[in-house]
N, C-alpha and C positions, 0 to 999 in steps of 0.2 A: 513452410509458410506459417505465420502466427495465426492464432485463433481469431484475433481481431481482423486480420486481413481476409480470412475466410468469411467472417461475418459481413464485412464490407462488401465482398464480392456477391454474397447471397442477397444482401439488401439492394445492391445495384441491379442485379438480375430481376428481382421481384419488382423493383421500381420501373424497369423498362417494360415488363409485362403489363403492369397496371397502367402505365402511360399509354401503351398501345390500345388497351381496352377503353381508356378514357377517350382516345381519339376516335375510336369506332363509335362510341356512344354519342360523341359530339356530332359526328357525321350523320348518324341516325336521327338525332334531334333536329338537325337542319332539314333533313328530308321530311320528317314529320311536320315541321312548321310549314314547309312548302306545300305539302298535301292539304293541311288544314286551311291555309290561305286560299288555295285553289277552290276548295269546297265552299269557303266563305264568300268568295267572289261570285260563284255561280248562284248561291243562295240569295245574295243581295241583288243580283241581276234579275232573278225570277221575282223577287219581292217588288222590285222597281217596275217590272212588266205588268204586274197586277194593277198598278196605279196609273198606267197609261190609258188615256181615254179612247184613243184611236183603235178601231177594231183590227186593222192591219198595219201596225206601226212599221216605219222604215227603220232598218238596222244596217250596221256594217258587219259583213261576214269576213272574218280573218282568213286569208288564203296563204299566209306564210310570208316571211321576210319583211314584215311590217306593212304588207299590202292587204287591201280590203276590196270587197265588192259590195255594192249596195244591194239590199234585199228587203223583202217584206215578210213579216211573221204572218203565216196563213191561219194558224190556230194558236191564239194566245191563252187558251184555257187549259192546254195540256203541254207537257214537256217530256222529252225522252231522256232518261237519266241512266247512267252507267251503274250497274249493280255488281260489277266485278267480273273477272275472268273473261273479259271481252263481250259480256252480255249487257244489253240495255233494254229497259222497258218503258212503256208510256205510262205516265201518271198524270193525274190532275195537277194543276199548279200548286194547290195547297198540299197535296200528298207529296209532291216532289220537294217542296220547301221543308216539310216535316222530316222526310227521309234525309235530306241534306243536313238538317239541324242535328239529327241523331248521329250521322257520320262525323260531324264536327265535334260532337261530344266524345265520340270514340277516339278521335285524334287528340283531343285535349287531355283525355285520360292517359293515353300512351305517352304524350309529351310530359305530363306530370311525373309518371313513373320513370321515364328516361332521365328527367332532370334530377330526381331523387337518387337514382343509381349513379349518375355522374357526380353528384355532390358527395356521396359516400366514397366513391373512388378518389376524389380529390382530397377528402379527409384522410384516407389511407396513405395516399402519396405524401401528404404533409407529415404524417406520423413516421413514415419510412425515412424521409429527408432528415427529420429531427434525430432519429436513431443513428443514422449515418454520421451526422454532424457530431453527436456525442462520442461515437466510437473514434472518429478522427481526432477529437480533442483528447480523448484518453490515450490514444496512440502517440500523439504529439507530446503529451505530458510524460509518457513513459520512455520517450526517446532519450538516450544518454549519449553524449559525445564521448568517444573513447579517449582516455588519457594517454599521453605519450610518455 
């Protein structure tokens, strides 16, 4: 096997590895965006609740499969927020909003880092593709038709 063929095989292998990493990063980015959006929606809901004049506003409680029950907020000055690992704590509405804003910032930081890593991988993939194309061109130029 010629040296160029071996180089092409190595480039193809490295390209596949980087492509797999890029796919994982893209999936991770999607999950991070979903998480951030969920926290943003909760934060906006709590901010909206602060502006409701009714002491016990009526709400729709999701029960699954697009179905809801009507309910009332008994205490609109406090919220129970998840703090991770299956734990939740009661916080004042303002503290809950601040906590959610901090979590959103953490998500945004992770999203930015993941986007940068994905961009770097895409740049490497482009470089590998260019190298492979050059090798193929050199190989094609070096190909000689045997004379009879």
